[in-house]
N, C-alpha and C positions, 0 to 999 in steps of 0.2 A: 636319435635321430640329429644330423647334422645340416649344414645347408649344401653338402655335396651329394645328399638323396633329393633336394630339390634341384640341382645342376642337373642331375642324369634324368631328370624328367623332360628337361628343355633341352638338353643337350644335343640330340636326334634331332630334334625340329629342324625342319625346311624353312629358313629365315628367306632365301630367295622365294618361294613361293607364297608365303607372306605377305613378301614386299609386292611380289605382281599383283598380287590380288586387293591391295589397300586401296580404295579409291579416295577420289577429292572429299565424297561425301561423308566417308568414314572418318577424316582426320578434321572437316567441320563438326562432325556429330562429338568426337573425343574432346578436342580442346572446349566443348560447353558441358563436358561432365565435371560433376563436383568431385568425384572420385574414380579412378583409372586402375585397369585390371592390368597385369603384366601382357596380355596380348595387345592392350591398348598403349602401353608404352614401346611395344615395339611397333608400332604404326607411326607412332611419332619418328622412329628414327628411321624411315624407310625414307625411299629417294622421294617417294611422290611429298612428305611431309615438307620438303625444302622450299613448295611453293608455300606453304604456310609459316613461313618464319617468323612474319611480322606477327600475326596474330597469337602466334606461340611465344613471343616475346613479352607482348602487352599482358597475357595470360600469367605470365610468368612472374612478370614484374609485380603487378596487383596482387598473386599470392605470396611474395616473397614480402613484401612492406606489411600485410595483413599479419604475417605469423611471424616478421625478424624487425620489423619498422625500416626506418631509414638510416642502417646503423651498418659498421664494417668494423669487425674486429680485426685488429692488428696483431700479429704476431711475428717471431722472428726464431730460424732454426742457428742450431747453435753444435758444431760439430764437435764430438770428444775425442773422437778414434777413429781413424781411416784403416787400422790393419783389418783385413778379410781373408777366410780362408775359402768363400766361395769364388768359382771361374764362372760370371755371366758377362757372357757377350757384350752386353747395350752397358755396362756400369765402368765409370773410374775406379773403383774401389777395387776392380779384376784382380785377385793373389797373382794374378801373372803380368800385372801390368810393371815396369820398372820406375818407381821413383821411391823417393824416402818418405816411407812412413811414421805417422807421428801420433801422439796419444797424450794429451794435455795432463799435466802434473795440478794437484790440488789447490798449487799456488797460481796458475795458468786458467782452471775454471773460475778463479776467483774475479783474478784480473778481466776476463771476458763477462762475467756477471754485471761489474761495474761497469763496464764500458758500456754492454747493451741497455743496462738497466738505466744508465744516464740521457740514454734517448728518450726515453717513459714508455718503453716496452715493458708491460708486466704478464705479456703469456708467452713463454719459452719453451721451444719445441728439440728437444735433447737426439742427435744422432750419434751411430755408432757404427762400424761396418759388423760384420757376422764373424768373430772371432772371441768367445765365450771364455775362453784361457787367459784370455787379455783384456778385454774390455766387457766383464761378465757382471752380474749382477752385484756383485760384492763393490766391483768399480762405480757401478754406476750408481748405487747407493750413498756412497761417498761423496761423489760428485751432487746427487738432488741434496744431500744436508746441507751444500754451501748453496747452490740455486736457490733454496727457499727462501734465504733470508732475505733475496732481491727481488721474486717473483711470487707473485699471487697465485700461478697457474705454470704448473710443468706436465708439459706431453712428453712421451718416446717415439720416434720412430727409430727401431733398432731389430733385432733380428727373431725369429717367433723363438715364441717360450713357453712353457707349462704354464698353467693356470697358478700355481702354488708359486713360482717367478712372480708374476704379475701382480699378486697378491703382496709378496716381500719389497715389491717397488713401491705398491699405493701406499703400506704402511710407511714406506721411507718421507714420501710425500708426491708421486706422482699420482694423475689422476685423469689423465686421457694419454690416448694409443694409437697411433696411426700404421698401417699395415697395408701395403700394395701388393696384390697378389701379382704383380706384372701383365700377368694375360691369365684370362681364364681357360686357354685351349689348352691342356693338358700333354696334347703332342707337341705343339710349339713350345709350353713349357721346358717339357725334357730337352729338348734342342738348344734351346738358349742358355741354360744352365748346366753346364757342360760336367762339371762336379762340384761337392761342398755339400755341406746339410740344406742348403736350401735347394738342393735340386728335388727334394721331398713336397710334391704338390700339394696333397692331402693334408700334410701336416701346417702347412703355411695356409693354407685356406680355411682350416678350423682356428686358427689361432687368436682372431677377433672374437670370434665366440667364446675363448677360453678367457680372453680380458672380459667381457661380459660377465663371465659366469663367478671370476674372481670380484667384481664388482666396481669396476672398471666407469669411472662416470660419463666417459664419451669415450668415440669409437671412430674413428674415420679410416675408409677403405677408397681403393682406389684400382683401375689396370692404367698400365704405362703404355698410353695410347700412341700408336703406330709400330707395335711391335706384331698386330695381328689385325686383324679388320675392324675399324674401329665401332662399328655398330654391333657385331658381335659382342667383343668385350664392354662396349658401354653398356647393353641389354644387361649383362649377368652382371655386372657391379649393380646396375640399378635392382636386379634381382635379389642381389645379397643381401644390400641395403636394405630391403622391404622386408627380408627375412629378419634381418636384426632387429627391426625396429619395433615389426609384430611380435618377434617372440622376448624381448628384453624390452618393455616400452619406458621402462626407467633411466634406458641408458641413451644421453644424445648422439644419434648417428649421422655421422657426415660421408659426404665420397668427395675425393678430390678427381681434377681431369687433366693431370700431367701428359703433355706432350714429350716424347722423346728427343733428347737437345743431343748436340753434338759431346761427347767424351773422349778419354785416352783411346778408348776402343775402337771412335767411329764405327757403331755397329748401324749396317745397312739393310732398312728391313725390305724396303716396298712397298711399305703400306702409310703413305703420306698423309698426313691428317692436316686437312685446313682450315683457315679460321672461322668459314661456314660451317663445317662440320662439328667443332667444339661448339658452336653458338647452338648448333641443333639439337646437339645429346644435351647440353647445359640447360636447354630450356624445356626440353623433353623431360628431363628428369624431375625439374621443379614441380611440375603438373603432374607427374606419378607420384612424385613426394613431397609434399608442400612443405612440412615440417621439417624436413632433413638440411643439416648444413652444407655449405660446401666451398671450401675456403679454392681460393685461387693464386697460384706461387708464381714466383720471379722466373718461371720457363716462359713466360708469356712475355711480348714485348710491353714496354708502359702503353702503348695508344689503346692494344686489345683491351689491357685491364682496365683500362678508364670506362671503354665502351660495357664492358661485363659487368660491370657494378651494377647497373638495372636490369640485368638477367638474370638475377636470382643469385649470384655469389653473395656469402653472407662475412668471409672471412677474406686476409689478405696477409701475405707477406711482406714486409719490406727491411730495407739495412740487411739485406741476405748477404752472407759470405758462405759459399760451400767447400771450403778448406779447415780441415782443423785449425785451428787458433789464429783464423781469418778475421775475426774483430780485432784483435790487438796486433797481427800484422798480417795483409792481406797479403801479400808476398810471400807468406811462409811455406804452402802446401799446394799440390794440384787439387784443384775440387774435384768434386762427385759429377756435376755437370756444369756447364755454361749458363751463366747467368744471363735474363735477357732484358730486365727490367734493374737498372742499378741506382733507382730512388732511393735515396733514405727515408728515414723514419718521417720527419719532416715536410719532406716532398712531398711522401704519397699520401701524409694526414692535410696535405694543402689540397692537394688533389682531389682528394674525396671530399673536403668542405666544398671546393667549387662546384663540386657536380652535385650538391645540394644533402648530402649525408652527411651523418655525423662518425666521424672515425674514435673509436671505445678503444681504450687501452687496457680495459680491465673489467670484466663481465663475472670474474669469479674469484672466490678467496675460499681457501681451507679453514675448517675449525681448529 
């Protein structure tokens, strides 16, 4: 059994009917519960729950402080390669986009590592496009061998892999992975992923579980909000996280809430997601899964990220460059998406302190 089997159980559910029959009394009762069911979580994503965002925010803050304390872990992404074989309509790395591709040499990886480490960051997230023949497991292992001299935690956000490949990267020094399903709607998924290995919906959907089976310490999932209706993708993201946490209790499960941002492709989806919607998803998920992590990226602007700190967020990126080699030359290449919060690590750290929280640069050390 995989999450796909659970997805099928809910995929034909009439969410609109559930929303229409959700009452104020239902929302108040759910907010007061200690443990929520998937049906409760769906109700908190309903239009009716919009009237209770303040209550949800207070409960979300209480649960987050109870389980994580008043701390925010800081990390930064490092783009190793933007070569890609996929034609995804919403991504700047789309194989049909005309720009000069780049892949870091080992010397450049070390320079990037030195620059990032000098800021105090100890948690690094490495990213590549989907081109295993160019930036595959052997290349990543070489990069990790350098990076682990500078960072206590190395995470990957790369293409979907086999269990054995995740195990190889873990042995090299990787301990965490991020995998966005992009959208849980298989029909829309097929249309957005025109060609390339990423077009295989099931293979990508099961990748986080393969990483769990390989023994990965932490797994982060998410949907790119704005591709489909945010309530639908938000519900299945939460359901997926709940499945992984229940089946692999030793794995630290997190979800991200990325909103689609402008790219070279300028994909128009017609599914706008406003700040209020993100807050509703964020707080509803915290009530549903009190122990799950929740990173917030620089896709969001500084003002929104400051407010979100008290709503359930546990990790934030800082000093972000979304171009390959961007930490040593910010003009080097086109980025994967436009960054909204351009604050460096010190500015982000100062903002967290001013809000009464403690910025954390290291909470893990491989033995």
